[in-house]
N, C-alpha and C positions, 0 to 999 in steps of 0.2 A: 199677287196682282192687286194693285190698288183699286179702290172703288171707282175712280175716274176712268182708269183703263178698262175695268170690267164693264162700265156703262157703254163704252164704244167698241166692245169686242163682239162681233157678230159675223164670223167667217162664213156662215151658211146663208146669210141674208134673211133670216127669219124675222128679225125685229125691224130692220130698216129697208127691206126689199132687195138690197144688193149687198154683197159682202162688204163688211165695214170693219175697219181696224183703227187702233189708236195711233197717235202721232208717233212716227218712226216704227210702227209695228206691222207694216204691210210686208208680205213676203216678196221675195225677188220675183221678177217677171212682170211687175206692175210699175208704171211710171206716170207722173203727171204730165200735162201738156208742156210745161216748162222744161221738165227733165228730158222729154222726147226731143224738144227743139234743141237743147244743148247737145244731144247725141246725134243731131242731124236727121231726126226722124219726124214723122207726123202721124196722127191717129188714123188717117186714111178712111174716115167714115165709120169706123167701128163704134159701137155703143159703149157707154161707160161700163167698165167691168167691175169696179169696186170703188170704195171711197175711204178717205181717212177723216175722222172727226176728232176735234180737240176743242178745249175751252179757250176762247179768245176774247178780245175786246168786243163787247156787245153781245156775247152769248156763244153758242156753239158754232164753230167754223168748220167748213168742209173743203176738201180737195178731192177732185175726181181722178180716178186712176184708169189707165188704159193698158191693155196687154201689149208688151213690148214685142212679142213674137208676131203680132198682127200689124204692127206699125210698118210703114213704108218710108223710103228715103224722101226727104224734103224735095219739092220741085224747085227748079231754078227758073228765074225769070228769063224770058226770051229777050234778045236785043231790042226788039220793037217795044216790049213792055218797059224795059229800062229807059228807053228814049222817051216814052210817053210820061213816065214818072218824072224824069228830068225836066221835061217841058212844063208839066203842071207845077213843079216847085218853082221854076223861074216865073211862071205866071203869078204865083202867090207873092213874089217879091217885086213885081212890076207895078208901079203906081199908075192907075188909070188916068189921073189928071195930068201928070207931067211926062209919063212914059219912061221914067228912069228906073232901072233895075237897082233896087236897094240891097243892102247887106242884111236886112231883116225882113220878116214877113209883114206885109201891109196889114195893120189892125183892121179886122172886119167891122169893129165898132165905128171906125172913122171912115173907112172906104177909100182912103188915100194915104200917102206917106205922111210922116210927121211934119216935114217941111211944108207941104201943101196944106195940111190941116191947120197950121199956124196962121194962115191967111195969105201968104205969098206963094205964087207958083214958081218958086226958084228951085234949082237943082243943085 
């Protein structure tokens, strides 16, 4: 085992407080949030069960691991929630000055569409 791997090997959690493994060294049964999401699962409120540490840009990087057996299926949005999100996205594309729905989100720095911010209220 290399020195770097040995520095991040703490399966009992004595040194870091929770079980710690090196990059690609975690046992099966653990997954990151991203891995759970790819499998159609969510952590479901469980605490962090372990972590993976590795040397990265800017120092030591960490990825938190959750137990797969305690994960639950992802929740799906209701039709009302999907409708609300759709309406909010349309509102972000609607110019408050001219009322035209644009193909892009209205820049918050301008507060209106690019056509209106250039001086003319044309559509």
